[in-house]
N, C-alpha and C positions, 0 to 999 in steps of 0.2 A: 236502345235509344229513347230519350225522353222528348216529348213534344215541345218544341221551342215556343209555340204560341201560348201554351199553358204556363211555361216558365215565365214568359214575359208578362202574362196576366197576373201571376202571383207576385212578381217583382213590383208591378205598378199598383198593386193593392196597398202597398205601403205609401202613406202620404208624403214621406220624405223623399221618395224616389220620383224623379221627374221623367224626362224622356229616357228611353233605353235604346242604346245603339243596336243596330241589327245583329252584330256579332256577339253581343253580350249574352243573350239567352243560349246561343250555341256553345259558348265557352262554359257557361254554368251547367248546361246539360252534359257536356263532356266530363266536367269535374264531378258531377253527381254520378255519372256512370262509373268512373274510376273509383269513387268512394264506395259504391255498392259492390263492385267487384272485389275490392280489398276486404270489406266486412264479410261478405258471403264466403269468400275463399278461406278466410281464417276460421269461420264457423264450420265450414265443411271439413277442415282439418280436425277440429274438435270432434265432429261426428264420426270421422274415420277412427280416431283414437278410441272412441266409445263403441266401435263396431256397429254404428247405426247408419241406416241408409237415408235418414231424414235429418234435417237441421231443425232443431226446436228453438223456442224462445229462450229456454234455459241455456242453450249453447251460445246463442247470440249474447246473452247476458254475461257468460263466462268470458267471452272474447273482449267485451267492452270493459269489464272490471279488471282484466289482466294487463291492459296496456293503457298508459296515460294518454296515448294518442286519441283515444276514444272517450276521454273524460267528459266531454260535453254531452254524451249520451247517458251518463250514469243516472241522472234523474229519471229518465224514461225507463231504463231497464230495471231501476230500483223497484218498480211496481210489479215486476215478475217474481213469483215465488221461486225459491231455490230448487225445490223438488219437481217443479212443473216440467213435464216432458211431452 
């Protein structure tokens, strides 16, 4: 679970965001939770395929680059070197 007060503070840091309804940070927190579960689950699958007990940054990168669903993260994972384990 992600702290709703922090989510609300981050949202209101943007000058274009006015008042935030009480339920909005809760919904964003749930969406963030589901996003993290999907990304980490797929990364864990890669770790299992490699017979590894740990998920590395390179495994996260592999997941992001393998699926267009994660294309918005490609700039971030592009900074990770391919052999980094």
